[in-house]
C-alpha positions in Angstrom: 32.4 48.2 133.8 33.7 44.6 133.6 32.4 42.0 135.6 35.7 41.1 136.6 36.9 44.6 138.1 33.4 45.0 139.9 34.2 41.4 141.5 37.6 42.1 142.3 36.6 45.4 143.6 34.0 44.3 146.6 36.5 41.4 146.9 38.6 44.2 148.2 35.9 46.0 150.0 35.0 42.5 151.7 38.5 42.1 152.7 38.7 45.2 153.8 35.9 44.4 156.6 38.3 41.2 157.7 41.5 42.6 157.7 40.2 44.7 160.4 40.1 41.8 162.4 42.9 39.6 160.6 46.3 40.7 162.5 48.4 41.7 159.5 45.7 42.3 156.9 45.2 45.9 156.5 41.5 46.7 156.2 41.2 50.3 155.8 43.6 50.3 152.8 42.0 47.4 151.3 38.5 49.4 151.3 40.7 52.1 149.9 41.4 49.9 147.1 38.1 48.6 147.0 36.7 52.2 146.1 39.3 53.4 144.0 39.4 49.9 141.4 35.2 50.5 141.3 36.0 54.3 140.6 38.5 53.6 138.2 36.5 50.6 136.4 33.7 53.2 135.9 35.5 55.4 133.9 35.9 57.5 137.0 32.0 58.3 137.2 31.2 56.4 140.1 31.3 57.4 143.1 30.8 61.0 142.1 33.6 63.4 143.8 32.0 64.2 147.1 31.4 60.6 148.0 34.4 59.6 147.0 36.3 62.5 149.1 34.1 61.4 152.1 35.1 57.9 152.0 38.4 58.5 151.2 38.1 60.6 154.6 36.9 57.8 156.4 39.4 55.1 155.1 42.3 57.3 156.4 40.8 57.7 159.4 40.3 54.0 159.9 43.9 53.8 159.1 45.0 56.6 161.5 42.5 54.9 164.2 44.8 51.4 163.0 48.0 53.0 163.6 47.5 55.2 166.6 44.0 54.1 168.1 45.7 52.0 171.0 48.8 54.5 171.5 46.2 56.9 172.1 44.3 55.5 174.6 48.0 54.5 176.3 49.0 58.4 176.3 45.4 59.0 177.7 46.0 56.7 180.9 49.1 58.1 181.7 51.6 56.2 179.9 55.0 58.1 178.7 55.7 58.3 174.9 58.6 56.2 175.5 56.4 53.4 177.3 53.9 53.9 174.6 56.7 53.3 171.7 58.0 50.2 173.1 54.5 48.7 173.8 53.5 49.3 170.2 57.2 47.5 169.3 56.1 44.8 171.5 52.7 44.0 170.7 53.7 44.1 167.1 56.3 41.9 167.7 54.3 39.0 170.0 51.5 39.4 166.9 54.0 38.0 164.4 54.5 35.4 166.7 51.4 34.6 168.6 48.6 35.9 166.8 46.2 38.5 168.3 46.8 37.3 171.8 49.9 38.1 171.6 49.3 42.0 170.7 47.3 42.4 173.7 49.8 40.7 176.2 52.8 42.6 174.7 51.2 45.7 174.7 49.3 45.5 177.9 52.1 43.9 180.1 54.6 46.2 178.3 52.9 48.9 179.6 52.6 47.5 182.7 55.9 46.4 183.5 57.8 50.2 182.4 54.9 52.7 184.2 55.1 50.1 187.4 58.6 50.8 187.2 58.1 54.4 186.5 56.5 54.8 189.7 56.6 52.4 191.9 53.0 52.0 192.5 51.1 48.9 190.5 47.6 50.1 190.8 49.3 53.0 188.1 50.7 50.2 186.0 47.5 48.6 185.8 45.7 51.5 185.3 47.2 52.3 182.2 48.1 49.0 180.9 44.0 49.0 181.1 43.8 51.6 179.0 46.3 50.2 176.2 44.6 47.2 176.1 40.7 48.7 175.9 42.3 51.1 173.4 43.6 48.2 171.1 40.3 46.6 171.0 38.0 49.7 170.6 40.6 50.6 168.0 39.8 47.1 166.1 35.9 47.8 167.0 35.6 51.0 165.3 37.8 50.4 162.4 35.5 47.3 161.6 32.4 50.1 161.6 34.5 52.3 159.8 35.1 49.4 156.8 31.7 48.0 157.1 30.4 51.6 156.1 32.4 51.7 153.3 31.6 48.4 152.0 27.5 49.7 152.1 28.2 52.8 150.5 29.5 51.1 147.6 26.7 48.6 147.8 24.3 51.3 148.0 26.5 53.2 144.7 26.6 50.3 143.0 22.9 49.7 143.2 21.5 53.5 143.1 
């Protein structure tokens, strides 16, 4: 494998970890791109089929956590599907304007307002907003751990 391909693959893997905490950087997808670039660079020899399949599953799971983690948490807190969809939209729009804080405020604020309006109970709205906020934060932590595990596995593949 050429040194340039090896460096590019590991740069993608490291960017994948960074992308789990930096907004608008698709961490899991970058990690998978690094895995597949490395695999291509070895002539499809390394990692082997079982490791490649496992890393792909971990990466796909990380993508799912990225896109659905906050929504699942909001739903488990009692939010309606409509509230969840609007909160995700508001969070993404505010993310573009004011970064990660905008994502959290947009998601939590939308959930609170809509669920308060639905139930006329501030406690219910606050509880559901808390679930959504914790879900967004937890999904970022899970994504980071998954991306780190992909990076660690690829370091092991490269060294052994």
